[in-house]
C-alpha atoms as one frame of an Amber mdcrd trajectory, in Angstrom:
protein
 147.644  24.470  -2.661 149.191  21.177  -1.510 152.470  22.879  -0.618 150.669
  24.814   2.151 149.498  21.608   3.851 151.817  19.930   6.365 153.704  16.814
   5.310 151.757  14.610   7.731 148.456  15.861   6.320 149.691  15.200   2.788
 150.476  11.589   3.670 147.119  11.217   5.418 145.370  12.502   2.305 147.424
  10.194   0.084 146.683   7.143   2.240 142.988   8.033   2.348 142.869   8.281
  -1.438 144.788   5.025  -1.776 142.309   3.278   0.541 139.427   4.750  -1.478
 141.001   3.444  -4.681 141.475   0.010  -3.061 137.846  -0.053  -1.898 136.692
   0.921  -5.381 138.750  -1.908  -6.851 137.387  -4.390  -4.306 133.771  -3.459
  -5.018 134.356  -3.502  -8.784 135.457  -7.141  -8.768 131.890  -8.354  -9.304
 130.962  -5.562 -11.689 129.791  -7.050 -14.991 131.785  -6.670 -18.177 130.131
  -4.040 -20.416 130.535  -2.050 -23.631 133.395  -2.869 -26.027 135.152  -5.027
 -23.472 132.186  -7.399 -23.376 132.132  -7.703 -27.158 135.875  -8.370 -27.355
 135.797 -10.922 -24.555 132.747 -12.716 -25.951 134.250 -12.788 -29.442 137.458
 -14.262 -28.029 135.358 -16.911 -26.274 133.620 -17.744 -29.572 136.986 -17.999
 -31.326 138.502 -20.268 -28.652 135.558 -22.387 -27.612 133.297 -22.537 -30.699
 136.033 -22.327 -33.370 134.673 -19.169 -34.968 136.942 -17.378 -37.430 137.456
 -13.654 -37.032 136.201 -11.550 -39.971 134.383 -14.553 -41.443 132.083 -15.688
 -38.631 132.467 -12.552 -36.494 132.038  -9.252 -38.294 134.084  -6.518 -36.698
 136.248  -3.566 -37.690 138.912  -3.962 -34.977 142.401  -5.234 -35.645 143.202
  -8.754 -34.395 145.486  -7.698 -31.494 142.676  -7.199 -28.921 141.204 -10.574
 -29.841 144.595 -12.235 -29.446 144.989 -10.616 -26.014 141.506 -11.669 -24.891
 141.978 -15.176 -26.317 145.217 -15.627 -24.403 143.671 -14.183 -21.248 140.673
 -16.481 -21.618 142.843 -19.562 -22.163 145.103 -18.793 -19.205 142.720 -17.341
 -16.620 139.191 -17.963 -17.864 136.454 -15.753 -19.238 135.245 -14.327 -15.947
 135.331 -10.632 -15.005 137.884 -11.187 -12.222 140.954 -11.648 -14.488 140.001
  -8.510 -16.392 139.729  -6.529 -13.150 143.169  -7.735 -12.081 144.620  -6.710
 -15.447 142.975  -3.293 -15.031 144.383  -2.971 -11.527 147.873  -4.043 -12.610
 147.947  -1.597 -15.508 146.659   1.218 -13.273 149.321   0.440 -10.657 152.016
   0.416 -13.344 150.742   3.716 -14.714 150.678   5.212 -11.209 154.237   4.098
 -10.526 155.457   5.477 -13.866 153.632   8.761 -13.247 155.217   9.039  -9.826
 158.692   8.402 -11.252 158.262  10.946 -14.042 156.524  13.720 -12.120 158.562
  13.468  -8.923 161.808  13.894 -10.851 160.695  16.838 -12.918 158.766  18.781
 -10.258 160.595  17.777  -7.060 157.275  16.877  -5.458 156.955  14.485  -2.542
 155.337  11.137  -3.384 152.190  12.029  -1.459 151.475  14.990  -3.740 152.114
  12.945  -6.863 149.757  10.230  -5.588 147.026  12.777  -4.872 147.372  14.280
  -8.363 147.389  10.846 -10.015 144.317   9.566  -8.155 142.404  12.783  -8.855
 143.256  12.737 -12.570 142.442   9.065 -13.009 139.275   9.422 -10.975 138.088
  12.214 -13.241 138.989  10.206 -16.329 137.227   7.056 -15.154 134.193   9.023
 -13.950 133.771  10.517 -17.420 133.706   7.043 -18.990 130.464   6.055 -17.248
């Protein structure tokens, strides 16, 4: 379907989707931390600030790696939602770049088509999480 659209229209669609993704990121900066992420971040705060011991004071079934990550993130950048949103954005950008590199080589697609496919797939994935 995208191959029938002119190249200029493909870039316009890609830029529109990129602006929509940027607006979504901007408006999500003040979105509260919820679900498992909240529990991990709060537990890391208890470990760092209140000297709790994992698996003794905090009962959980997760391995220690997420707590180490959240403890380091909390020590370096604080326990606010903003650092977590920036980490999310950075990982999504890295994943988008890697997807573009992989797909554009194997399918000989222009970057605009790869961007459209990536944004649509991630949008569907994220929409199913909520």
